Backbone as a ProteinNet text record, in pm:
[ID]
protein_1_A
[PRIMARY]
MTAERQTAWIGLGANLGDACAALAQAVKHIAALPDTEVTRVSSLYGSAPVDATGPDYLNAIAEISTALSPLALLDALQQIELAAGRERPYRNAPRTLDLDIVRFADLVMNTERLTLPHPRWQERAFVLLPMAELLGERVLEALSDEQTALVADQRIERIEGASHWFSPV
[TERTIARY]
-6080.9	-6109.9	-5991.8	-5943.8	-5830.7	-5877.1	-5801.3	-5834.5	-5813.3	-5893.7	-5882.1	-5752.8	-5688	-5564.2	-5595.3	-5510.5	-5519	-5385.9	-5390.1	-5267.4	-5220.8	-5092.2	-5032	-4902.2	-4860.6	-4736.4	-4647.9	-4526.1	-4430.7	-4317.7	-4293.5	-4179.7	-4056.2	-3947.8	-3821.3	-3717.1	-3638.9	-3532.2	-3417.9	-3298.1	-3180	-3073.5	-2996.9	-2885.1	-2761.7	-2756.9	-2638.2	-2596.5	-2466.5	-2418.1	-2440.6	-2452.6	-2478.8	-2629.5	-2675.7	-2819.3	-2885.9	-2820.6	-2879.9	-2900.8	-2800.8	-2813.5	-2921.6	-2930.2	-3032.2	-3172.5	-3192.5	-3324.6	-3358.6	-3261.6	-3285.8	-3318.2	-3244	-3269.3	-3407.1	-3444.8	-3576.4	-3688.4	-3674.3	-3778	-3787.9	-3675.3	-3678.3	-3749.6	-3723.8	-3791.6	-3941.6	-3978.8	-4121.2	-4187.4	-4119.3	-4173.5	-4190.6	-4112.3	-4119.3	-4225.4	-4291.9	-4396.4	-4512.4	-4583.4	-4697	-4803	-4859	-4969.5	-4937.6	-4812.6	-4769	-4685.5	-4708.6	-4632.3	-4589.6	-4464.2	-4417.7	-4453	-4538.9	-4585.3	-4503.3	-4454.9	-4369.7	-4281.5	-4166.6	-4074.5	-4028.4	-4027.9	-3983.9	-3833.1	-3787.5	-3644.4	-3593.7	-3463.1	-3401.2	-3391.2	-3408.9	-3396.2	-3301.3	-3217.4	-3132	-3195.4	-3200.9	-3265.1	-3194	-3201.7	-3149.6	-3245.6	-3194.8	-3285	-3383.2	-3505.2	-3607.8	-3628.1	-3623.2	-3639.1	-3535.4	-3416.5	-3311	-3176.3	-3070.9	-2936.9	-2883.7	-2770.4	-2710	-2686.5	-2636.4	-2609.3	-2738	-2722.4	-2836.8	-2895.5	-3021.5	-3094.4	-3102.2	-3117.1	-3169.2	-3312.3	-3403.2	-3545.1	-3605.1	-3712	-3790.4	-3927.9	-4017.2	-4149.9	-4169.8	-4218.6	-4256.6	-4408.3	-4465.8	-4609.5	-4627.3	-4715.4	-4736.5	-4884.6	-4909.2	-5042.8	-5034.4	-5120.8	-5109	-5244.6	-5250.1	-5368.3	-5347.1	-5229.4	-5203.4	-5287.4	-5323.8	-5391.4	-5288.4	-5332	-5236	-5145.7	-5201.2	-5118.4	-5024.5	-5067.7	-4978.2	-4864.8	-4896	-4792.6	-4695.9	-4747.3	-4661.1	-4567.1	-4619.3	-4535.3	-4425.4	-4461.6	-4363.8	-4256.2	-4296.4	-4199.1	-4105.4	-4157.1	-4071.4	-3972.9	-4011.7	-3918.7	-3808.4	-3843.6	-3743	-3645.4	-3696.9	-3610.1	-3515.4	-3568.6	-3489	-3378	-3411.1	-3311.9	-3202.3	-3234.6	-3136	-3055.9	-3076.7	-2999.8	-3059.9	-3186.7	-3252.8	-3254.9	-3209.9	-3218.5	-3300	-3363.5	-3446.8	-3401.3	-3278.6	-3229.3	-3303.8	-3353.7	-3431.3	-3506.9	-3606.9	-3691.4	-3606.3	-3630.1	-3562	-3411.5	-3368.4	-3226.7	-3187.8	-3059.8	-3013.9	-3044.7	-3063.7	-3106.6	-3052.8	-3032.1	-2989.7	-3104.2	-3228.1	-3344.9	-3468.9	-3552	-3679.5	-3786.7	-3888	-3999.2	-4128.6	-4202.1	-4328.4	-4440.2	-4555.4	-4674.3	-4724.7	-4712.3	-4754.6	-4905.7	-4953.5	-5098.6	-5129.8	-5250.1	-5297	-5435	-5439.7	-5563.1	-5616.9	-5744.9	-5803.8	-5836.3	-5774.8	-5805	-5760.3	-5847.5	-5814.6	-5828.2	-5720.4	-5725.3	-5630.2	-5661.1	-5576.9	-5579.4	-5476.4	-5463	-5333	-5310.4	-5186	-5064	-5077.7	-4964.6	-4951.9	-5063.9	-5059.3	-5163.5	-5117.9	-5207.3	-5195.4	-5310	-5313.9	-5414.5	-5379.8	-5246.2	-5143.7	-5016.6	-4910	-4936.5	-4931.1	-4973.7	-4890.7	-4768.4	-4684.2	-4642.9	-4710.1	-4663.7	-4671	-4766.3	-4778.9	-4689.9	-4608.2	-4515.2	-4370.8	-4350.4	-4216.6	-4190.7	-4098.4	-4064.3	-4013	-3943.4	-3887.9	-3995.8	-4118.2	-4232.5	-4309.2	-4331.1	-4414.6	-4357.6	-4228.7	-4173.2	-4173.3	-4131.1	-4143.9	-4289.3	-4380.6	-4523.1	-4573.8	-4533.3	-4575.6	-4520.2	-4399.8	-4342.3	-4429.8	-4480.9	-4562.9	-4708.8	-4763.2	-4907	-4941.5	-4841.3	-4866.9	-4873.1	-4875.8	-4870.5	-4989.5	-5097.4	-5214.2	-5177.8	-5074.4	-5027.6	-4985.1	-4909.7	-4860.6	-4969.5	-5056.1	-5163	-5262.7	-5273.2	-5369.4	-5319	-5194.3	-5138.6	-5199.2	-5217	-5260.8	-5141.1	-5167	-5058.3	-4966.6	-5024.1	-4945.1	-4853	-4904.4	-4822.6	-4712.9	-4745.3	-4645.1	-4533.4	-4568.7	-4468	-4378.8	-4435.3	-4356.9	-4247.8	-4274.8	-4176.9	-4087.6	-4121	-4048.5	-3899.5	-3862.6	-3722.1	-3651.3	-3718.3	-3655.6	-3569.2	-3441	-3347.5	-3367.1	-3394.1	-3413.3	-3374.3	-3316.3	-3284.3	-3299	-3349.2	-3356.6	-3215	-3179.1	-3044.5	-3039.3	-2971.3	-2960.1	-2879	-2918.9	-2848.4	-2888.6	-2980.8	-3024	-3169.8	-3220.6	-3362.2	-3394.1	-3294.1	-3314.7	-3234.8	-3238.9	-3161.8	-3209.3	-3334.3	-3388.3	-3427.3	-3380.9	-3419.6	-3477.8	-3600.4	-3663.5	-3596.5	-3506.5	-3440.7	-3331.9
5075.4	4954.1	4858.3	4808.8	4718.1	4575.2	4503.9	4363.7	4280	4177.1	4086.9	4006.5	3988.3	3909.3	3760.8	3691.5	3546.5	3486.2	3361.8	3290.1	3214.1	3223.7	3150.5	3087.5	2983.1	2913.6	2917.1	2967.5	2985.7	2885.3	2806.3	2715.8	2791.9	2774.3	2838.9	2731	2749.1	2654.2	2722.4	2667.5	2716.8	2608.6	2598.4	2504.1	2558.7	2687.2	2751.1	2866.8	2890.6	3000.8	2974.4	3081	3070.3	3054.8	2929.6	2901.2	2950.2	2932.1	2975.3	3126.4	3200.7	3346.7	3388.1	3317.8	3350.2	3330.1	3221.4	3195.4	3298.5	3330.2	3430	3566.2	3603.1	3731.1	3731.1	3618.1	3608	3628.3	3569.2	3585.8	3732.6	3800.1	3943.3	4022.9	3987.8	4057.1	4028.3	3904.6	3869.9	3950.7	3961.4	4037.2	4185	4233.9	4375.2	4403.4	4299.7	4321.4	4398.6	4477.5	4553	4460.6	4502.4	4429.2	4281.9	4253.4	4114.9	4103.7	3997.2	3968.4	3821.9	3795.6	3657.8	3617.3	3516.7	3477.8	3365	3273.7	3164	3115.7	3060.4	3001.6	2867.7	2766.5	2633.3	2629.7	2516.9	2489.1	2475.3	2471.8	2443	2292.4	2249.5	2108.7	2098.1	1996.1	1965.5	1851.8	1865.1	1761	1742.9	1620.8	1591.4	1648.6	1690	1737	1626.3	1665.7	1571.9	1597.2	1491	1501.9	1594.9	1599.2	1687.2	1639.3	1699.8	1674.4	1805.9	1797.2	1917.2	1903.2	2010.3	2007.4	1991.8	1947.7	1938.9	2078	2078.2	2201.9	2226.9	2352.2	2391.4	2434.6	2391.9	2422.2	2465.2	2541.2	2581.9	2624.6	2647	2701	2825.3	2931.5	3052.7	3064	3081.7	3107.6	3258.6	3310.7	3454.8	3487.7	3609	3667.7	3784.5	3784.9	3887.2	3932.1	4057.9	4110.7	4111.8	4069.9	4061.5	3950.4	3967.6	3860.3	3752.6	3632.3	3528.1	3568.9	3632	3671.2	3786	3878.8	3986.2	3928.4	3830.5	3764.2	3689.9	3619	3549.3	3647.5	3759.5	3860.5	3909.2	3935	3983.5	3878.4	3752.2	3645.2	3629.4	3641.5	3629.8	3745.7	3863.8	3976.6	3951.5	3890.9	3856.5	3754.2	3653.9	3554.3	3621.5	3709	3778.2	3860.1	3930.9	4011.8	3924.9	3797.8	3704.7	3634	3672.8	3613.5	3487.3	3463.4	3343.5	3346.1	3236	3215.5	3089.9	3081.1	2966.3	2908	2852.2	2801.1	2676.5	2597.2	2477.7	2433.8	2347.8	2301.5	2230	2262.1	2201.2	2226.9	2336.6	2373.1	2411.5	2392.9	2442.7	2592.5	2640.7	2779.7	2847.8	2978.5	3060.6	3081.2	3077.9	3095.7	3047.1	2973.9	2927.8	2957	3032.1	3066.4	3021	2935.1	2883.6	2907.2	2948.6	2953.1	2809.7	2750.4	2611.8	2607	2691.6	2702.4	2849	2888.8	3024.3	3009	3016	2987	2853.1	2845.4	2722.4	2738.9	2837.7	2869.4	2758.3	2726.1	2634	2714.1	2719	2788.9	2722.3	2734.8	2676.5	2770	2853.8	2945.5	2913.2	2980.6	2960	2995.8	3093.7	3141.5	3076.3	3029.3	2983.4	2875.4	2768	2661.4	2651.8	2655.7	2644.8	2539.3	2459.7	2449.4	2406	2421.2	2380.5	2236.3	2206.8	2074.3	1956.4	1980.2	1868.3	1877.7	1961.5	1981.8	1855.4	1768.3	1645.4	1533.5	1564.7	1467	1502.9	1601.1	1652	1653.2	1568.6	1564.7	1699.9	1773.6	1902.7	2008.8	1979.4	2065.2	2006.5	1876.3	1811.4	1821.5	1795.1	1797	1936.8	2041	2174.7	2215.9	2175.1	2205.3	2134.6	2008.8	1933.8	1998.3	2053.3	2122.4	2241.9	2313.8	2431.6	2398.4	2299	2271.7	2143.8	2067.7	1944.9	1822.3	1708.7	1580.2	1555.9	1633	1610.8	1628.3	1706.1	1722.3	1587.7	1510.6	1380.4	1275	1283.1	1183.6	1190.3	1305.2	1322.3	1266.2	1219.7	1167.9	1033.3	1012.5	881.4	786.6	657.5	559.3	589.7	632.1	664.6	783.2	886.3	1002.7	966.5	884.2	840.1	764.9	679.7	604	697.3	804.4	898	967	996.4	1069.9	979.3	851.2	759.5	752.4	761.7	748.5	882.6	991	1122	1152.7	1176.6	1203.7	1346.9	1356.2	1486.8	1475.9	1582.8	1585.6	1727.8	1734	1863.1	1902.5	2026.6	2074.5	2108	2024.1	2044.7	2170.9	2241.8	2363.8	2483.9	2462.9	2573.3	2608.5	2574.2	2599.3	2749	2831.4	2976.4	3042.4	2980.2	3028.2	3163.5	3195.4	3323.9	3405.8	3528.9	3622.1	3746.1	3784.6	3898.2	4032	4037.2	4163.8	4195.8
-4493.8	-4419.7	-4432	-4320.9	-4317.8	-4342.4	-4425	-4453.1	-4327.6	-4314.6	-4200.4	-4211.2	-4099.1	-4098.2	-4106.4	-4178.5	-4192.8	-4148.9	-4106.6	-4073.2	-4196.4	-4223.2	-4334.9	-4286.4	-4354.9	-4322.7	-4445.5	-4425	-4533.5	-4516.6	-4620	-4621	-4664.5	-4590.2	-4622.3	-4649.1	-4752.4	-4781.4	-4853.7	-4836.7	-4907.6	-4903.5	-5012.6	-5012.3	-5083.6	-5106.4	-5162.6	-5072.9	-5063.4	-4981.3	-4833.5	-4756.1	-4612.6	-4593.6	-4598.8	-4597.2	-4468.8	-4355.6	-4228.6	-4228	-4271.2	-4276.6	-4375.9	-4488	-4588.6	-4532.8	-4458.3	-4400.9	-4293.6	-4208.2	-4103	-4164.1	-4267.4	-4334.6	-4400.6	-4459.6	-4523.9	-4422.3	-4304.2	-4201.7	-4160.9	-4150.5	-4117.2	-4226.5	-4352.5	-4463.1	-4462.5	-4431.9	-4423.5	-4312.1	-4198.1	-4084.6	-4118.1	-4213.5	-4251.6	-4358.1	-4408.3	-4508.3	-4446	-4525.7	-4472	-4412.1	-4301.4	-4237.2	-4215.5	-4180.3	-4162.7	-4036.5	-3962.8	-3841.1	-3844.5	-3814.6	-3798.6	-3656.2	-3642.7	-3509.7	-3449.1	-3532.2	-3483.4	-3597.7	-3559.4	-3656.8	-3601.6	-3686.5	-3644.3	-3624	-3574.8	-3571	-3713.8	-3727.3	-3857.2	-3876.6	-3999.4	-4036.1	-4153.9	-4151.7	-4265.3	-4342.7	-4474.7	-4554.3	-4687.2	-4736.1	-4868.9	-4972.2	-5088.3	-5193.9	-5234	-5267.2	-5313.7	-5462.7	-5541	-5686.8	-5748.3	-5690.7	-5740.1	-5686.6	-5736.8	-5685.3	-5629.3	-5561.3	-5507	-5358.4	-5297.3	-5153.5	-5072.8	-4948.8	-4858.1	-4834.4	-4798.9	-4770.4	-4620.9	-4585.3	-4455.1	-4480.7	-4392.3	-4407.9	-4275.6	-4284.9	-4168.2	-4217.6	-4123	-4152.3	-4066.4	-4128.4	-4055.8	-4058.2	-3942	-3931.9	-3925.7	-4010.3	-4013.4	-3998.8	-3957.2	-3957.7	-4055.1	-4156.2	-4259.8	-4311.1	-4351.8	-4419.3	-4570.6	-4615.3	-4759.1	-4820.2	-4944.8	-5017.3	-5051.4	-5083.6	-5121.1	-5237.8	-5340.4	-5455	-5420.7	-5337.6	-5293.1	-5209.2	-5125.6	-5046.5	-5137.9	-5236.8	-5332.7	-5401.4	-5448.4	-5513.7	-5419.5	-5294.3	-5196.4	-5169.6	-5156.2	-5131.8	-5250.9	-5371.6	-5489.7	-5497.8	-5451.4	-5446.1	-5343.5	-5231.2	-5130	-5187.6	-5257.7	-5322.4	-5421.3	-5504.2	-5605.5	-5540.8	-5433	-5361.4	-5300.9	-5271.7	-5215	-5324.1	-5448.8	-5557.5	-5616	-5591.1	-5642.6	-5794.7	-5853.1	-5997.3	-6021.2	-6135.6	-6170.2	-6304.2	-6308.8	-6437.3	-6485.1	-6391.6	-6424.9	-6299.9	-6320.8	-6210.7	-6105.4	-5979.5	-5865	-5863.5	-5923.5	-5920.2	-5777.7	-5740.6	-5610.5	-5601	-5477.4	-5465.2	-5340.3	-5355.4	-5242.5	-5144.5	-5196.2	-5110.8	-5184.7	-5114.3	-5169	-5065	-5103.6	-5014.7	-5080.3	-5011.9	-5064.4	-4964.5	-5014	-4929.3	-4920.8	-4803.3	-4783.8	-4764.7	-4677.5	-4652.7	-4626.1	-4660.6	-4633.8	-4572.2	-4437.7	-4362.9	-4412.6	-4437.4	-4492.3	-4639.9	-4702.2	-4841.1	-4935.4	-5028.8	-5137.6	-5266.1	-5343.8	-5472.4	-5569.7	-5696.9	-5800.7	-5920.7	-5929.1	-6041.7	-6113.2	-6222.3	-6296.8	-6212.2	-6124.9	-6044.8	-5908.4	-5852.8	-5714.1	-5688.7	-5625.7	-5581.1	-5429.9	-5363.1	-5216.8	-5175.4	-5073.4	-5014.6	-5120	-5085.4	-5177.3	-5219.1	-5348	-5395.3	-5344.5	-5300.9	-5256.7	-5109.9	-5032.2	-4894.7	-4811.2	-4838	-4759.5	-4812.4	-4912.4	-4969	-4937.5	-4853.6	-4825.3	-4674.8	-4631.3	-4488.8	-4440.9	-4529	-4489.2	-4467.5	-4505.8	-4473.3	-4354.9	-4358.5	-4256.8	-4115.6	-4099.3	-3963.4	-3901.4	-3974.4	-3914.7	-3891	-3979.9	-3958.6	-3833.7	-3816	-3697	-3570.1	-3579	-3463.5	-3423.3	-3521.6	-3493.2	-3463.1	-3532.5	-3523.6	-3450.2	-3410.5	-3337.3	-3427.5	-3362.7	-3432.6	-3524.7	-3508.2	-3595.1	-3742.3	-3770.4	-3908.3	-3964.4	-3885.4	-3931.1	-3926.8	-3826.7	-3812.8	-3927.8	-3993.3	-4102.7	-4235.6	-4238.5	-4363.6	-4399.7	-4528.4	-4576	-4573.8	-4587.1	-4593.7	-4711.8	-4822.5	-4941.7	-4914.8	-4848.4	-4816.5	-4717.2	-4619.6	-4522.4	-4592.6	-4687.6	-4762.9	-4844.6	-4898.8	-4979.8	-4898.4	-4772	-4691.5	-4607.8	-4600.8	-4511.8	-4542.7	-4668.7	-4706.7	-4725.8	-4697.9	-4714.6	-4592.7	-4617.7	-4508.6	-4458.3	-4328.1	-4264.9	-4118.6	-4065.5	-3923.1	-3870.1	-3748.9	-3680.8	-3643.2	-3669.2	-3638.8	-3490.3	-3415.3	-3270.2	-3242.7	-3141.4	-3104.4	-3188.5	-3282.6	-3368.6	-3343.9	-3225.2	-3197.6	-3193.7	-3170.3	-3167.3	-3279.7	-3397.2	-3512.2	-3560.7	-3530.6	-3573.1	-3452.1	-3450	-3344.3	-3411	-3376.1	-3442.5	-3415.1	-3318.7	-3283.8	-3382.6
[MASK]
+++++++++++++++++++++++++++++++++++++++++++++++++++++++++++++++++++++++++++++++++++++++++++++++++++++++++++++++++++++++++++++++++++++++++++++++++++++++++++++++++++++++++

C-alpha cells in the first residue's frame, strides 16, 4: 500500500560558494527522492543573515508533494546537505546549503529532531516572501503585529532576472 502524498514546503538557503548552483542542485536532488515531486519553486531572494554574521544568503522555497514521512524527509534533506559539503561548526554558521522543512501539510509536531511547522518561519522574511509568492498574500496577512515587527527590518530583495533560476530538465 502506497502512503498518501502530502504537500510540504522546503526552505532553501546558501551563502558560501556558488549559492545559486547549490540551490538548483538541491532542488534536483529533492525531485529525485522516492515518491516525491517538486511542484513549484519560488523566485530567488537575497537576504542578510539573521542572528548571524557572514555573506548574504540566497533563499527560495520549494513546494513538494511527497509520500515520505516528515522524519524520512528530514533524513533525506540532511543527506543532501551533507553531500553539498554542509558543516555545522556552530549555530547559524555560514553554509554551503541549508534545507529546512518549513511546513508539512497541516501537521503539527514537536520532537527532539523535528518541530513542525518550523518554529521561526513567521519570523524570517527570507521564508515569508517566497512562501507568499507561492501561496499568496494570505501568508503575510496572517502575521501578528509582533511577527510583522520582527521581519520589518530584515533586508531582503527578490533577485530580478532570476525568476527561472531552476529548471527541472
